[in-house]
N, C-alpha and C positions, 0 to 999 in steps of 0.2 A: 233726747237731751232733757235733763231735769233742771228746773229753775225754781228757787225759792223766792217768793215775792212777799214783801211786807204788806200787811193788811191795809195800812194807810197809804194810799196812792192818790196822785192827782189825775183825775179823769174827766172826760166830758160827760155831763149829766144827760141821761136819756130824756129828761124833761125839756131839753133845749131843741129837740127834733122838730122840724117844721111839720105842720099837720098835712095829712095826705087824704085823698079821696079813696078810702079803702072800702072795697066791696068784700063781704063775707057771705059764705053759704055752706050749708051742709051738703056733703057729697057721699052718696052711697056706692059701695063697691063690695067685693066679696073675695074670700079665699077658702077653697076646699068646702064649699057649701055654707060657710058661715057669713052672714051679712054683717058688714062693717060700715061704720058711719063716721067719715072723716070731716075735717073742717078746712075749707079753702079760703085764703085771704090774698087779695092783690089790689094794687092801685089801678083804677080804670082810667087814669089820666093819660096813659100811654097805650098805644095799640101795638107797640113793638114787642117782639119776643124777649123775655127776660130770664135770667137764671132762676131755677127753682130750688127751694129749700124744703126738705122734709123735716118736720118737727115731731118728735116722739115723746110722749107724756111720761110722768112719774108713775109709780105703781098705783096711784089713786085713780088712774084712768084719764080719758080725754076730758079734763075739767077746764074751768075758765082760765087757769094759769097757763096751760099749754096753748089755748086759743089766743090769749093775749100776746104770747110770744110770737105766734104766727102773724098777728096784726102788726106787731112792731117790725117784723121782717118785711111785711108788705109796705109799711111806711118808708122803709129804706129802698124800695124799688124792686124787691124780690117777689116772686109768686111763692107763697108758703102754703104747705099742706100739712095739717096736723093729723097724724095717723090715729086710727082706733085699733089698739092691739087686743082688746077684750071682746069686741062684738057688740053691735047695737048701741055704740057710744056709752057703754056702761062706765059709771064712776061710783066711788064710795068715799066716805069720810072716816070710816072705821079701819084702823090699821090691820086688824085681823082679816077683814074681808080683802083689803088690798094685798096682803101677803098671800092669801089663797089664790087670788086672780093672777097675780104675777107669777107665782110658783107653777100654776097650771100651764101657763105659756112657756116658761123657762124649761120645764121638764120634757117638752117635746120640741127638739131643735128644728124639726121640719116645719112645725106650725109657727114657731118663733120667727124663724127666718122668712118663711113663706108669707106671713102676714105683713112683715116689713117690706118685702119685695113687692107685694101687691099694692101697698101704699105708694111706693116709689114709682111704680108703673102708672098709677092713677095720676100722680103729679106730672110725670113725664108726658102723659097724653093730653094735658091741658093745651089748648090752642095758643095761649100766650106764653108758653114755656119754651125756652131754648133747650132741647133735649141733650145737648152736648155740654150744658153747664148746670150740673146738679150737685147739691151738697146735702148733708144731713146733720141735724143737731138733736141731742137728747138729754134728758134730765133723769138722774138716778136710774131706774129701770130702763128708761128711754135711751140713756147713753149706752148702756150695755147692748140694747137692741140695735143701735146704730153701728156698733162695732161688729155685732153678729152679721148685720147686713153687708158691711164692707168686706167681711171675711169670705163672702160668697163670690167676690169679684165684681160686685155691683159698680156701675159706671158713676162713681162719685168723685168729684174733684177734691172734696174736703169733708171731713167728719169731725164734729166738735162735741165733746161730752162734758157735762157739768155734773159734779159730784156723783159719778157713775161707778157702779161695781165693774170690775175689769174681768171679763170672762177669760177662761183658759183657751188659748188658741194653739193649734199646731203651727210649726214653722211654715208648712205649706199654706195654711189658711192666712197667716200673716203676709206671706209673699203675694197672695191673691189680692190684697188690699191695693187699690189703684191710686187713691188720693192721699192727701196729707192728713195726719191725725193731730188734733189738738186736744189734749186731756187736761181738764181743769179740775183741780182737786183741793179739798180742804186738808191742811196738814194735820189737823186734830180730829179728822173723821175716823172714829174707831169702828164704823160699820165696814170700812174697806181695810182688809188686813194687809199689813206691810209686805208679807210674803207673797200675796197675790199681786201687789203692785210690782214687786221685784221680778216675779215670774213673767208677768205680762211684758214688762219693758225688755227683759232679756230675750224673750221670743221675738219681739220687734227688732231688736238689735241684730239677732242672728239672721233674720230675714232681710235685713237692711231696708226695713220699711220706714219711710220718713215720718217722724212724729216729734211733738214737743209735749213735755209733761210739766205743767205748772202747778206748784204746790203753794197754797196761800197760808201764811203764818197765822196762828190764832184763829183758825176757821174750821168749823165743823160741817156736818152733812146738811144738805139743802140750803146752802149759803146764798142761793139766788132767789129764794122764795120769801117774799116779805112777811108772810104770816106762818112761817115754818113752825113756830112754837105753839100754834093753836092746838096741836094734838097732844101737847104735854109729853112729848117723847124726848127723853134725855139724849143729847147729842145732835139735835136738829135745831138750827137757829140761823136767822138771816145775818148776812154780813154785807153791808152796803158797799164798802170799798171793793171787796172781792167780786161782788155781783157786777158792779160797773166796769171793773177792769177786765173781767172775763168776757163780758159782752163786747168791749172795745177790741180785745184780742181776736174774737170771732170775726168782727167786722173787717179787721185788717187782713186776716187769712182769706176771707171771701174776696177782698179786693185783689189779692195776689193770685188766687186760683180761679175765680169766676170772672175776673176782669170787669167788675161792676162797682 
């Protein structure tokens, strides 16, 4: 289902969230001999098992933005694990380097999906995580990664993407998706081709995969990133209203699917 949303909306500010005793730590794991270094965040006030949320970074790598999103999820009571898709926690501020690193991963589907699956398993293995209540969120490259992971039939109750490229899936891969998809998109994002969106949605429709596609008016790429314009790349800019509304929609989906 496609829904157009006005950029100006009334939402609850993230600044109003109550403070939490969030614990963070670096967690090493590996896939196919490559050492990966993820970031775990959780509130240690409770000893109960809680839903786990995988967070996948933009093409810049596992930077502070991705880690801060994991912290925000921890403040909401989830155990969040920010994946490392490049190895050794690599990050970059240069778009050419980011493009090279992301392309290297995307060109090998086995590595792309395998590293995502390794991160999900690391999250699932945490002693404070309920293994039956898992979700994944991703930004840009990370959103595409979450869709690739879901297409393997991973045990995810929900997948949320923010300004993500939409990979081409077969109908069989779309049918393998077990959880609900929430695709959050900027209507003026020229990095994501309309024909790719059309193809992606048609494949999900044919497979009868439950999803919602939300398109924000007057919104471009990286709309959730406050300093998106620091790289001086045309077509990348923050949109406060879309950022807050998309986070609100994610929270509502998690309440419905993770029961938290």
